[in-house]
C-alpha positions as CSV (number, residue, x, y, z in Angstrom):
1,X,0.0,0.0,0.0
2,X,1.0,3.6,-0.4
3,X,-0.1,6.8,1.2
4,X,-0.6,10.2,-0.3
5,X,1.0,13.2,1.2
6,X,0.6,16.8,0.2
7,X,3.4,18.2,-1.9
8,X,4.3,21.6,-3.3
9,X,3.6,22.7,-6.8
10,X,4.4,19.2,-8.2
11,X,1.1,17.9,-6.9
12,X,0.7,14.6,-5.0
13,X,3.7,12.5,-3.8
14,X,3.5,8.7,-3.2
15,X,5.1,7.5,0.0
16,X,5.5,3.8,0.7
17,X,4.1,2.4,4.0
18,X,6.9,1.1,6.3
19,X,6.9,-2.6,6.8
20,X,6.6,-4.0,10.4
21,X,10.0,-4.9,11.9
22,X,10.8,-8.6,11.9
23,X,11.7,-10.4,15.2
24,X,15.3,-11.2,15.4
25,X,16.0,-15.0,15.3
26,X,18.0,-16.5,18.1
27,X,21.7,-16.9,17.3
28,X,22.9,-20.5,16.8
29,X,25.3,-20.0,19.7
30,X,22.4,-19.2,22.0
31,X,20.4,-22.2,20.8
32,X,23.4,-24.4,21.4
33,X,23.7,-23.1,24.9
34,X,20.1,-23.9,25.7
35,X,20.5,-27.3,24.2
36,X,23.5,-28.1,26.3
37,X,21.9,-26.7,29.5
38,X,18.8,-28.7,28.7
39,X,20.8,-32.0,28.3
40,X,22.7,-31.2,31.5
41,X,19.5,-30.6,33.5
42,X,18.0,-33.8,32.2
43,X,21.0,-35.9,33.1
44,X,21.2,-34.3,36.5
45,X,17.5,-34.2,37.6
46,X,16.3,-37.1,35.5
47,X,17.5,-39.9,37.8
48,X,16.2,-37.9,40.9
49,X,12.8,-37.4,39.4
50,X,12.6,-41.1,38.3
51,X,13.6,-42.2,41.9
52,X,11.0,-40.0,43.6
53,X,8.3,-41.1,41.1
54,X,9.1,-44.8,41.4
55,X,9.0,-44.6,45.2
56,X,5.4,-43.4,44.9
57,X,4.6,-45.8,42.1
58,X,1.5,-48.0,42.7
59,X,2.2,-51.2,44.5
60,X,0.5,-54.4,43.4
61,X,-2.0,-55.6,46.0
62,X,-3.8,-58.7,44.9
63,X,-5.9,-58.1,41.9
64,X,-6.0,-54.3,42.2
65,X,-3.6,-51.4,42.5
66,X,-2.9,-49.4,45.7
67,X,-1.1,-46.1,45.1
68,X,0.4,-44.0,47.9
69,X,3.0,-44.3,50.6
70,X,3.1,-48.1,51.0
71,X,6.8,-48.2,50.0
72,X,7.7,-45.7,52.7
73,X,5.7,-47.6,55.3
74,X,7.6,-50.7,54.2
75,X,10.9,-49.0,54.8
76,X,10.1,-48.2,58.4
77,X,8.9,-51.8,58.9
78,X,12.1,-53.3,57.6
79,X,14.7,-50.9,59.0
80,X,15.1,-48.8,62.1
81,X,15.0,-45.6,60.2
82,X,14.9,-43.3,63.3
83,X,18.0,-44.8,64.7
84,X,19.8,-44.6,61.4
85,X,18.8,-41.0,61.0
86,X,20.0,-40.1,64.5
87,X,23.3,-41.8,64.0
88,X,23.8,-40.0,60.7
89,X,22.8,-36.6,62.1
90,X,25.1,-37.0,65.1
91,X,28.1,-38.2,63.1
92,X,27.8,-35.7,60.3
93,X,27.1,-32.8,62.6
94,X,30.1,-33.5,64.7
95,X,32.3,-34.0,61.6
96,X,31.0,-30.7,60.1
97,X,31.6,-28.7,63.3
98,X,35.0,-30.3,63.8
99,X,36.1,-29.5,60.3
100,X,34.8,-25.9,60.5
101,X,36.9,-25.3,63.7
102,X,40.1,-27.1,62.6
103,X,40.0,-25.7,59.1
104,X,39.5,-22.1,60.3
105,X,42.4,-22.4,62.8
106,X,44.8,-24.1,60.4
107,X,43.8,-21.8,57.5
108,X,44.4,-18.7,59.8
109,X,47.8,-20.0,60.8
110,X,49.0,-20.7,57.3
111,X,47.6,-17.3,56.1
112,X,48.5,-14.9,58.9
113,X,51.2,-16.5,61.1
114,X,54.8,-16.4,59.8
115,X,57.0,-19.3,60.9
116,X,59.8,-21.3,59.4
117,X,58.7,-24.2,57.2
118,X,55.1,-23.0,56.8
119,X,55.3,-23.4,53.0
120,X,56.6,-27.0,53.1
121,X,54.1,-27.9,55.8
122,X,51.2,-26.5,53.8
123,X,52.4,-28.4,50.7
124,X,52.4,-31.6,52.8
125,X,48.9,-30.9,53.9
126,X,47.8,-30.4,50.3
127,X,49.6,-33.6,49.3
128,X,47.3,-35.6,51.6
129,X,44.4,-34.8,49.3
130,X,46.1,-37.0,46.7
131,X,46.0,-40.1,48.9
132,X,42.9,-42.2,48.4
133,X,40.9,-43.1,51.5
134,X,41.4,-46.8,50.7
135,X,45.1,-46.4,51.3
136,X,44.8,-44.9,54.8
137,X,41.8,-46.9,56.1
138,X,43.9,-49.8,57.5
139,X,46.2,-47.5,59.6
140,X,43.2,-45.5,60.7
141,X,41.5,-48.8,61.8
142,X,44.5,-49.9,63.7
143,X,44.7,-46.5,65.5
144,X,41.0,-46.6,66.3
145,X,41.3,-50.1,67.7
146,X,44.4,-49.2,69.8
147,X,42.4,-46.3,71.3
148,X,39.6,-48.7,72.2
149,X,37.0,-46.9,70.0
150,X,36.3,-49.8,67.7
151,X,32.6,-50.1,66.6
152,X,31.7,-46.7,68.0
153,X,30.4,-43.5,66.5
154,X,33.5,-41.7,67.6
155,X,35.5,-44.0,65.3
156,X,33.6,-42.2,62.5
157,X,34.0,-38.7,63.8
158,X,37.6,-38.4,65.1
159,X,39.5,-39.4,61.8
160,X,37.2,-37.1,59.8
161,X,37.9,-33.8,61.7
162,X,41.2,-32.9,60.0
163,X,40.5,-31.7,56.5
164,X,43.1,-30.7,53.9
165,X,40.5,-29.2,51.5
166,X,38.9,-27.1,54.3
167,X,42.4,-25.9,55.4
168,X,43.2,-24.8,51.8
169,X,39.8,-23.1,51.4
170,X,40.0,-21.2,54.7
171,X,43.6,-20.2,54.0
172,X,42.6,-18.6,50.7
173,X,39.7,-17.0,52.4
174,X,41.9,-15.4,55.1
175,X,44.3,-14.2,52.5
176,X,41.5,-12.2,50.9
177,X,40.8,-10.3,54.1
178,X,42.5,-6.9,54.8
179,X,45.9,-6.9,56.5
180,X,45.0,-3.6,58.3
181,X,42.7,-5.5,60.7
182,X,45.6,-7.5,62.0
183,X,47.8,-4.4,62.3
184,X,45.1,-2.6,64.2
185,X,44.6,-5.5,66.6
186,X,48.3,-5.7,67.2
187,X,48.4,-2.0,68.1
188,X,45.7,-2.7,70.7
189,X,47.8,-5.4,72.2
190,X,46.0,-8.5,70.8
191,X,47.9,-11.6,70.2
192,X,47.4,-14.0,67.2
193,X,44.7,-16.1,69.0
194,X,42.8,-13.0,70.2
195,X,43.0,-11.5,66.7
196,X,41.6,-14.7,65.3
197,X,38.7,-15.0,67.7
198,X,37.7,-11.3,67.8
199,X,38.6,-10.0,64.3
200,X,39.0,-12.6,61.6
201,X,36.7,-15.5,62.8
202,X,33.5,-13.4,62.6
203,X,34.5,-12.3,59.1
204,X,35.3,-15.8,58.0
205,X,31.8,-17.2,58.9
206,X,30.8,-17.5,55.2
207,X,33.9,-19.5,54.5
208,X,33.3,-21.7,57.5
209,X,29.8,-22.3,56.4
210,X,31.0,-23.6,53.1
211,X,33.3,-26.1,54.9
212,X,30.4,-27.2,57.1
213,X,27.9,-27.6,54.3
214,X,30.3,-29.6,52.1
215,X,31.4,-31.7,55.1
216,X,27.8,-32.5,56.1
217,X,26.8,-33.5,52.6
218,X,29.9,-35.7,52.1
219,X,29.7,-37.5,55.4
220,X,26.0,-37.9,55.2
221,X,26.4,-40.0,52.1
222,X,29.5,-41.8,53.2
223,X,29.4,-45.5,53.0
224,X,33.0,-46.9,52.9
225,X,34.3,-45.8,56.3
226,X,31.1,-46.8,58.3
227,X,31.3,-50.2,56.5
228,X,34.9,-50.8,57.8
229,X,34.8,-49.1,61.2
230,X,31.4,-50.2,62.5
231,X,30.1,-53.7,63.1
232,X,27.0,-53.4,65.3
233,X,23.7,-52.4,63.6
234,X,23.1,-49.9,66.5
235,X,26.0,-47.9,65.1
236,X,25.0,-48.0,61.4
237,X,24.5,-44.7,59.6
238,X,21.8,-44.2,57.0
239,X,23.6,-45.3,53.9
240,X,24.9,-48.4,55.6
241,X,21.5,-49.2,57.1
242,X,19.7,-49.0,53.8
243,X,21.7,-52.0,52.6
244,X,19.3,-54.2,54.5
245,X,16.7,-53.1,51.9
246,X,18.5,-54.4,48.9
247,X,16.9,-57.8,49.4
248,X,13.7,-56.2,48.0
249,X,15.3,-56.0,44.6
250,X,15.0,-59.7,44.2
251,X,11.3,-59.7,44.9
252,X,10.6,-56.8,42.5
253,X,9.8,-54.2,45.2
254,X,12.1,-51.6,43.8
255,X,9.9,-48.9,45.2
256,X,10.8,-49.9,48.8
257,X,14.5,-49.5,48.0
258,X,14.0,-46.1,46.3
259,X,11.8,-44.9,49.1
260,X,14.7,-45.4,51.5
261,X,16.9,-43.5,49.1
262,X,14.5,-40.6,49.0
263,X,14.3,-40.5,52.8
264,X,18.1,-40.4,53.0
265,X,18.2,-37.4,50.6
266,X,15.8,-35.2,52.6
267,X,18.2,-34.1,55.4
268,X,21.0,-33.3,53.0
269,X,18.6,-31.3,50.8
270,X,17.3,-29.4,53.8
271,X,20.8,-28.5,54.9
272,X,21.7,-27.4,51.4
273,X,18.6,-25.2,51.1
274,X,19.1,-23.6,54.5
275,X,22.8,-23.0,53.8
276,X,22.4,-21.8,50.3
277,X,22.7,-18.1,51.2
278,X,26.0,-18.4,53.3
279,X,27.3,-20.8,50.6
280,X,26.6,-18.3,47.9
281,X,28.1,-15.4,50.0
282,X,31.2,-17.4,50.7
283,X,31.8,-18.4,47.1
284,X,31.4,-14.9,45.9
285,X,33.3,-13.2,48.8
286,X,36.3,-11.2,47.6
287,X,35.1,-10.9,43.9
288,X,34.6,-7.2,44.2
289,X,37.9,-6.5,45.9
């Protein structure tokens, strides 16, 4: 179409109507990113969604079908879930708190206290991260037995308190804090320990939260050490206690096994959700410095 507009002495002038602007098509790079993210989300959440759905899948009951929580009821009937949860909460909480304290102290010393051989000692601490757990489990077991702590919950807590990764993380965190704080505390007469407890420790709470959250999630799902260091069922943790449900796989009751898996995921998920803010703050601390 065309529109007529008044002109001068030449009469009428024809002016074309502007066409509507076309929407820009997404770039191939953007489409590729969405495809990759979609595949990653599917591979990550797909097994979790299938596990939860199967745990609620209808269970055969005679000639009919009975949907609901029957698999979860079966878990509580075949395993002492409350005892397993209590043991896991106690062990993982003590491990997380112990690692938060020891990692903060060690990280502060390596970052702020100057002494001869600190670099070599820190390198030795980092080198322990390269040693598999299966290599050290026998010496740890012998030490635990020599201390008279065999088949106890303390046998799971004490060896897990030192953490090389937590020490490294807290050292880097303390290095990112201002040096002026230590100088001001020294002028006021504060020693290294007082400077740590009164000045640096409160500022390092986000970093300590990272250590605690990661330690809780790791030790909550730990299976190998409880398998070696505990014998009595009263000292079993959640992952080890759920092994008693694997006999249901032979009878076709997969829902019972997966219901136990879902129950074991709930506490770790709650801790992660509650600790998401300090975890995010700790990971992004120092970015704007």
